[in-house]
N, C-alpha and C positions, 0 to 999 in steps of 0.2 A: 814528265814532259814540262818544260818551262813555258809559262803562260803570262800574258799581259793581264793587268787588272781587268780590262774590259772582258777578256775571255773568261776569267774567273767568275766575274759577276754574272755574265751571260749564262754560263754553264749552271751556276747555282740556282738561277731563276727559270731555267727552261722546264716547261711543263711537258712539252712534246713538239714534234715536227709535223706540220700540216702537209697535206697532199701536194700543195703548190711549192713546197720547200721552205715556207716561212716558219719561224719559230713561234710557238705559243708561249709567251713570256709572262711570268708572274710579276705584277707590279706591286712592290712593297709599300709604296706611299703614293697617294694620288692627291694632287692639289687642284682645287677648282676656284673659279671666280665667276663674276656675274655675266660674262659675255658668252662663253661657250657652253655653259652648263644648263641653261633653261631648256633648250631643245633636247638635250640628252635626258634630263629628268622626264620631259614630256614623252619621249620614246619609251622609257621604262613604264610609265603609267599606261600607255597605249598597249604595251605588250603584257601587262599584268605582272611585271617583274619587280623585285625588291633590290635594294642596295645590298650586295653580298656581305661586305665587311665595312660598315660605316665608320668604324674606329680607325680605318686606314686612310680615310679621306678627310682633308682639312680645307676649309674655305675662307676666302677673304674677298673684299670688294676693292677694286683698284682701277680698272680701265676707264670706267665711265663716271666715277664719282667726282663731283665738283671739288676743286681744291680751294675755292674762295668762299664757300658757305658751309655751315655746319648743320643748321636747323633743317629738319624735314617737315613737310615735303619739299624736295628740291625744286628749284625753279625749272629745271630741265625735266619734263614729264617722263622721258625715256629712262633717264638715270634713276628717277624715283621709282618707276615701275620695276626696274631690274633689281635694285637692292631689296625691294619688298619680295620679289619672286625668289631671290636667293635665300632670304630669311625663311620663307615658307618651306622651301625644299629642304633646307638644313634641319629645320624643326621636324618636318614630317619624317625624315629618314635618320634622325639622330646623328647628324654630322656636326663636328666642331666648327664653329663659325667665328672668325675674328672680326666681329662687327665693328662699326665705327664708334660704338659706345664702350668698347672693351679696353681701349688704350693700346691695342695690339694690331689694329688694322693697318694695312699698307700693301705695297706691291707684293704679289705672291712670292716672287723670287728673293725678296728681302726678308719677308716674314718667316718663311720656312727655315732659313739658316739661323736667324736671330732667336727663334724659339727652340732651336735644337731638334727640330723635326727632320732636317736634312742631316744624314749621317753616312759615313763611309760604307761602301758595299751595297748600298740600296739600289734598287731600280725605282726611278721616280718618273711620273708622267704628269703632264698638265696641258690643258687646252690652250697653250700659249707657246709661240715659237722660241722664246728665249729661256725655256726650261733648262737648257744646257748649263745655265748658271750654276746649278747645284752640283755639277761635276767638279767644282773646285774642292769638294770635300771627299773626292774619291768615289762619288756616286755615278751611276750611269743614268742620265736623265734625258727624257725625250719630250719635245713638244708634239702635240697630237691634235687631231681634228675632233669635231663634235661626235661623230659616230664612234670613235675610239673612246671618247669620254664615256659614252653610253656603255660600251663593252666592258670597260674597267669597273664602272659602277655595278654592273650586273654580274661580272664574273671574276673581277680582280686580275684579269689577264688581257693581253692584247696580242695581235699577230704582227710580227716584224720580220723583215728579211735580215739575215746575218750581215754584219758589216766587216769591212777591212779596217785595220788600225794603222794610222800614220802617227809616228812619233815626231814631234816638233821640238827641237832643242834650241833654246836661246841661252847662249853662254857669254860670259863677260860681265861688264858693268855698265849699266845705263848711265848716260851723262845727266848732270843736273838739268831739271826741267823736262825730262823725258819720263813718261809714266806708263802704267799698264795699258791705258787706252791707246797710246802711241804704238805699243808692242802689237796689239791685236790688229790695229789698222794697217800696220806694216805687214803683218803676216797675210792678211787678206789681199793687200796690194800685190804681194809677191806671188801668192798661190792662186789668186783669182776668186771671184764670187762663186764659181762652180768647181773650184779645185778640190773641195772636200766631198763631192757627191759620192755616196757609197761608203764613206769613211766615218769612223770615230777618230777624233783627234786626241792624242795623249800629249800634254804639254809638260816639258821638263827642262833640265839644264840649270845652271847656277842662278839665272835670273828668277826662275820659278821657285827654286829652293829659298831664295831670299825674299820673295814676295810674301806679303801678309795674305790671310784668307780672303780679305775683301779685294785685294788686287787680283788674286787668282779668279775671283768671281767675275771681275770685269772682263777678263780675257775669255773665260769659258762662256760667258753670256753671249758673246758675239761669234761663237763658233758657227752658228747657223748662218751668219752673214757670209761666211766663206764656203757655204755649201755642205758643211759637215752635219751629220745627223745628231752628234753630241760631241762634247769635249770634256776632258777631265784632267785632274792633276792627282798624282799618287798621294795618299794621306801620309802625314808625318806628325812630328811632335807639335807643330804649330796648329795642325788640324785638331788634335786632341785638346790642346789648351783652349782653343776657341770654343769648343763644344762643352767643356767641363762646366757643370753647374747650371746649364741652361734648362728651361722648364721641361722640355721633353727628352733631354739627354738621360741616359741611364744613371742611377745613383748607387753609391756604396760599392758592394762587391760586384754588382751588375756592371758598374762602370769599369772596374778592373778587367773583368772578363771581356767586355766589349773592346777595350783598347788592345788587348792581346789578340783578339780576332781581327781587328782593323789593321794591325801591323802586318799581318800575314797577307793582306790583300794587295800589297804593292806588286807592281809588275816584277816578275822574277828577273834577276840579273842575267843577261844574255838571252832573254826571250826574243823570239823573232817578231819583226814588224813587217807589214806589207810595204811600208815606205818610211824613210827617215829624211827629215829636212833639218838642216843646221843653219842657224842664223846667229850672227855676231851682234851682241847688244850695242857695241860701239858704232855700228852702222845705222842705228835708229835715231832719228831726230824727231822733234815735235811734228806731228802729222795731222793734216786736215784733209777732208774730202773736198773735191771741187765739182763733182758731178751728181748723178742721180742713183748711184749705188755705192756701197761702202768701199768697193775696190777701186773706185776712181778717186785716188788720193795721192797727195804729194807731201814732201817735207815743206815746212813753212817757208824755208829760204829758197825753194825751187820755183821756177817759172811754170806756168800751166803748160801741159804738153801740146806740141804741134800735132794735129791729127794725122798728118802723113807720116810722122815718125813712129806712130803706134803700130802694133801688129794689126794686120788687115782685119782680123776678126773683131777688133775693138773700135774700129774707126766709126762705124755707123752709130754705135752707142755714144761715142764721144761727141759726135756732131749733134745728136739729140740733146745731150747734156749741156753743151755750150749754149744752145738756143734757149733751153729752159732756165739755166742759171744766169744768163746774160753776162757771161764772162768771155774774155778774148784770149784765144790760144797764144802762147808765147809770152804772156805778161805775168807779173807777180800776182799771187793771190793775196799776199800781204798788202794791206791798205784798202781792201774791199770794204765798203761801208756796211755796217750791220744795223738792223732795225730792232731786233729782239735778241735777247740772250736767255737761254734756258739751262739751268743747272739742276739736274735731277735724273730720274728714270731708274730702271732696274740695272742699268749699266754703271751709273755713277751718282746714285742718290743715297749713298751710305754715309755714316758719320765720319769715316776716315776721309772721304772726299771733301767734306765741308771743313774738317779740321786741317787738311793740307792747304787749302786755298785761303782760308780766313786770315791768316797772318799777312798775306800779301795784299789783301783787300783793306785791311784795317787802316783807317785814316784817309782812304780814297773815296771818290764818288763815281757813281755811274755817269757816263757821258750824257750830256743833254740830248734829248730826242730818242734815247734808247730805252726800250721797255725791258726790264730785267726781272726775271722771276726765279726763285729758288724753291724747289719742292722736295721735302724730305721723303725718302722712300717708305717710311713707316711712321706710325705714331710714336714708336719707341725711339727712333732716330730723332724725331722732332723734340721729344721730351729731353733727351740727352743734350741736344743742341741748345735748348732753352736754358738748361741747368748750368752748362759750362760757358755760356756767353757767346757761343758762335752765332746764334740767331740774331742777336743784337748787332753784331758786326755787319751782317748782311743788311739788316734794316737801316742801320746808320749810313751805309754806303748808298742806299737808294734802291736796293732789291726789294721786291715783294716777297715776304716769307709766307708760303702757302701751306695748306693742309696736305696730308699724305695722299699720294695717288700717282697714277701714270702721267697725268697732266699733259704737257705739250709734247711728249714723246710720240703721241698719235692723235689723230683728229676724232676721238670718240667721246670728248667731254668739252666743256666750254672754252678750254685753253687752246686757242687755235690762232694760226697766222691769218692775217687779212691781206687780200690781194697778193702782190708779189713781194711782200716783206721777206727780208733775208734774216735767218736766225742762226746764230752761233750756238750750237747745241751739244750737250754732253751725252745725248741719247745714242741710239744704235742704228737708226735707219734714216736715210736721206732720200727715200723714194719720192717721186712726184705725188703731191697731195698728202704725204704722210703726216704733216703737222696741221692738216685741216683745211688748207686752201689749195685748190688745184694748181695755182700759179705761185704758191709760196715756195721759198728756196731755203734749203737746209745745208749747213756746213757742220760736219761732225768734228769734234775735237775733244781734248782732255779738259777736265774741270778748270785747271789753271789757265788754259788757253781761252776758255769761256770768260773767265774773270778778266783776263787781259783785254778781250774784245769789249767787255762791258765798260771798262774804265777809259778806253781809248775811242770807242765808237766805231771800231773797224777791226778786221781780222789782223791780229798782231802776233809777233813773236814774244811770248811771255818772258823769255830769257832777257830780251831787251827792255821790256816794260818794267820788269821787276829786278833788273840788274842781277841776274843769276849767271854765275860764271863757274866753269869747272874748278874743282878744288886743286890747289897747287900741290905738285908732287913733293 
């Protein structure tokens, strides 16, 4: 019987079927951070339980860590207490912790891949909604809640309902100035923020074949924003090349055996999917959000939608979004003044993101009155950026180069919007209050579009700002 990668991985990790129909699934790798783990460890202690397989759990600190100070104790008492609690729990239970002193700390979904912890065919879970990022490697990765963090610590399993699989093909060639971020924003716009409920998304087609692993991570990262439980790409030679030689990747003969096994994980040719969606790459343009969920998005050269032109089910949400965002239906979003620009997050805080945009920024300056911050996704990313001169380009342009962490992706650390500031952000969510201020406004876009906004002081078409034109035939 021909099976998809999802079915192969699910079947291989099934421990049993519970009376309510859910699957008890073995979780091969468990990732934790400082926010959702303290309560879970507390439950273990209350129940007199131990961590079943501590060698399968890896920890880092990311959500609440300040990005503008290094010395402890942190000025934020909550951040200081949480990092100390995570340290204690990892020490007590023998869990590997990529602490801020190790040179390996960073956002959990960037640390896992760069350390080679994330590998094809794994089941991965983390108490963070964007765990789907790891699916870029052909893993099946789930974001979970605190009670499930407890379950995995205690049993290395969790209960999940079986999922349907939707194949999303993106074929053709993306135009210059169009990136992985635009692809996933377009997919969510087309299918809706609830379109993936009950599904795993399998991404494929010539565009994904051509994407780097880091571009695939960007798309898989935001699967959850489209309602999917997880998203993944079939592993290929690019996957193996990325993982080879990384600290936790297999070595020697074990590597050769692993690659042979990983190759067999790909979805079988001709396997059945519950749904198939086909998208033409040429139909995608630089995309920005205008509302308060990632599905409320338009191409940069489109006007904001008229509420009455939208499907009836979307009108109430659109009206709410326009009131919050202070935007006018029917007008261009291009030209909207920005107060803050944020380049970073588990969606777009990798070295390739910075390397792509730095040449366009070189020799330019952040517009007067704009606060611009760039936050590497990990200490490793920061070290590479310092060594190859990327960090200096951002500093010279007027960006603040910060320490590794989640930063302004969410309002759980000091990097927050103030009042109704509008932020051009490379992160993954534009919900009300997401960036720390209940009246703050967020527009999601690709890193290059963020840089265009930084140097112009307004939402801009990066293709116009940086004179990017389609290649001549």
